[in-house]
C-alpha positions as CSV (number, residue, x, y, z in Angstrom):
1,M,0.0,0.0,0.0
2,D,1.3,3.5,-0.9
3,N,1.1,5.9,2.0
4,K,2.5,8.9,0.0
5,V,1.0,12.2,0.9
6,T,-0.4,14.0,-2.2
7,A,-0.3,17.8,-2.6
8,I,-4.0,18.0,-1.9
9,D,-3.5,16.0,1.3
10,R,-0.7,18.3,2.4
11,L,-2.8,21.5,1.7
12,A,-5.6,20.0,3.8
13,E,-3.2,19.3,6.6
14,L,-1.8,22.8,6.6
15,M,-5.3,24.4,6.5
16,K,-6.3,22.2,9.4
17,E,-3.2,23.1,11.5
18,Y,-2.9,26.8,10.7
19,D,-5.0,30.0,10.4
20,F,-4.1,31.4,7.0
21,P,-5.0,35.0,6.2
22,L,-8.1,35.3,4.1
23,N,-6.5,36.8,0.9
24,P,-3.9,34.1,0.4
25,L,-6.4,31.4,1.3
26,V,-9.0,32.6,-1.2
27,D,-6.3,33.1,-3.9
28,T,-5.0,29.6,-3.5
29,M,-8.4,28.1,-3.5
30,N,-9.3,30.0,-6.6
31,R,-6.1,28.8,-8.3
32,I,-6.8,25.2,-7.4
33,S,-10.5,25.4,-8.5
34,S,-9.5,26.8,-11.9
35,W,-6.6,24.3,-12.3
36,Q,-7.0,22.0,-15.3
37,G,-4.8,19.1,-14.1
38,N,-5.9,15.6,-13.6
39,T,-4.0,14.4,-10.5
40,N,-4.0,15.4,-6.8
41,D,-0.2,15.3,-6.9
42,D,0.6,17.6,-9.8
43,P,3.6,19.9,-9.6
44,Y,1.3,23.0,-9.8
45,L,-0.4,21.9,-6.6
46,W,2.9,21.4,-4.9
47,Q,3.7,25.0,-5.8
48,Q,0.6,26.0,-3.8
49,V,1.9,23.9,-0.9
50,R,5.2,25.6,-1.0
51,Y,3.4,29.0,-1.0
52,F,1.5,28.0,2.2
53,E,4.7,26.7,3.8
54,E,6.5,30.0,2.9
55,L,3.7,32.0,4.6
56,I,4.2,29.9,7.7
57,K,8.0,30.3,7.6
58,Q,7.8,34.0,7.2
59,G,5.4,34.3,10.2
60,Y,2.3,35.4,8.3
61,V,0.3,32.5,9.7
62,T,-0.5,31.4,13.2
63,K,-0.9,27.9,14.4
64,K,-4.5,27.0,15.5
65,T,-5.0,26.4,19.2
66,I,-7.2,23.7,20.6
67,D,-9.3,24.8,23.6
């Protein structure tokens, strides 16, 4: 069984773990919804993952807290 994480899976993990600002979140979701690819692991989707990870690295995103 292949347990490889796809780009879509990684995006979902990041969105579950972090509070992203509305503008980058909407922009990325629009890009994904208009994307014409046919796989959940396309390089274009990984580019969106890297964008989210860079926002985290640069401190523009806060980690969600569990109450």
